[in-house]
C-alpha positions as CSV (number, residue, x, y, z in Angstrom):
1,M,65.8,82.9,139.1
2,L,68.9,84.5,137.6
3,K,68.4,82.4,134.5
4,N,64.9,83.8,134.0
5,K,66.1,87.4,134.5
6,T,68.9,86.8,132.0
7,T,66.6,85.3,129.4
8,Y,64.1,88.1,130.0
9,L,66.8,90.8,129.6
10,F,68.2,89.2,126.4
11,S,64.7,88.8,124.9
12,K,64.1,92.6,125.5
13,I,67.4,93.5,123.9
14,F,66.7,91.2,121.0
15,F,63.3,92.7,120.3
16,A,64.7,96.2,120.7
17,I,67.4,95.5,118.1
18,I,64.7,94.1,115.7
19,I,62.5,97.1,116.2
20,L,65.3,99.6,115.7
21,A,66.5,97.7,112.6
22,V,63.2,97.8,110.7
23,P,63.6,101.4,109.5
24,V,67.1,100.5,108.2
25,V,65.8,97.5,106.3
26,G,63.0,99.6,104.7
27,R,65.3,102.3,103.5
28,A,65.5,102.7,99.7
29,V,68.8,101.7,98.3
30,Q,70.2,103.2,95.1
31,I,71.8,100.5,93.0
32,E,74.4,101.8,90.5
33,N,74.1,100.6,86.9
34,P,77.1,98.2,86.4
35,L,77.0,98.9,82.6
36,G,77.8,102.6,83.1
37,E,75.6,105.3,81.5
38,T,74.2,103.1,78.8
39,T,70.6,102.2,78.7
40,T,70.3,100.7,75.2
41,I,71.6,97.6,73.4
42,A,73.6,99.7,71.0
43,G,75.4,101.4,73.9
44,L,76.0,98.0,75.5
45,V,77.5,96.6,72.3
46,D,79.7,99.7,72.0
47,N,80.9,99.4,75.6
48,I,81.8,95.8,75.1
49,A,83.7,96.6,71.9
50,T,85.6,99.4,73.6
51,F,86.4,97.1,76.6
52,L,87.7,94.4,74.3
53,I,89.9,96.9,72.5
54,Q,91.3,98.3,75.7
55,I,92.2,94.8,76.9
56,G,93.2,93.3,73.6
57,I,95.7,95.9,72.3
58,P,98.1,95.4,75.3
59,I,97.8,91.6,75.1
60,T,98.5,91.8,71.3
61,T,101.6,93.9,71.9
62,I,102.8,91.5,74.5
63,M,102.3,88.5,72.2
64,I,104.2,90.3,69.4
65,L,107.1,90.8,71.8
66,V,106.9,87.1,72.8
67,A,107.1,86.1,69.2
68,A,110.1,88.4,68.7
69,I,111.8,86.8,71.7
70,Q,111.0,83.4,70.4
71,F,112.7,84.3,67.1
72,M,115.8,85.6,68.9
73,F,116.1,82.4,70.9
74,A,115.3,80.0,68.1
75,G,119.0,79.4,67.5
76,G,118.4,78.1,64.0
77,S,116.0,75.4,65.2
78,E,113.3,74.9,62.6
79,K,110.7,73.9,65.2
80,R,111.3,77.0,67.3
81,V,111.2,79.3,64.3
82,T,107.9,77.6,63.3
83,T,106.5,78.2,66.8
84,A,107.6,81.9,66.7
85,R,105.9,82.3,63.3
86,Q,102.7,80.8,64.5
87,T,102.8,83.1,67.6
88,L,103.3,86.1,65.4
89,T,100.6,85.0,62.9
90,Y,98.0,84.6,65.7
91,A,99.0,87.9,67.3
92,V,98.5,89.7,64.0
93,I,95.2,87.9,63.4
94,G,94.1,89.0,66.9
95,L,95.1,92.6,66.1
96,G,93.0,92.5,62.9
97,V,90.0,91.2,64.8
98,L,90.4,94.0,67.4
99,L,90.6,96.6,64.7
100,L,87.4,95.3,63.2
101,A,85.6,95.3,66.6
102,K,84.3,98.8,66.4
103,G,83.0,98.3,62.8
104,V,81.3,95.0,63.8
105,S,79.7,96.8,66.8
106,S,78.4,99.5,64.4
107,V,76.9,96.8,62.1
108,I,75.3,95.0,65.0
109,T,73.9,98.3,66.3
110,S,72.4,99.2,62.9
111,F,71.0,95.6,62.5
112,L,69.3,95.8,65.9
113,G,67.9,99.2,65.0
114,G,70.0,101.4,67.3
């Protein structure tokens, strides 16, 4: 008898929760645009270029410092000097690509008709 009352009570509580939860489920949810304020392809390309520049400049600076430290600790070893030169070369190439990023984004934007 107690089992039937407990089952009955829990079933009433369960249905009450479901009935009370329906208005919450049906409520409109405002989803924020993850891309920011942009609504066009041109704005998206510009946001991506800006993001890459903001991330890439500090990384390039760190890599130039790493190359400088490699030069200092080379100790006359030709292999270490070559590694330091390669690190510096790749860092400068990366910096050049970053500096061209805004120009490339403008070209892509004009090509896409933005």
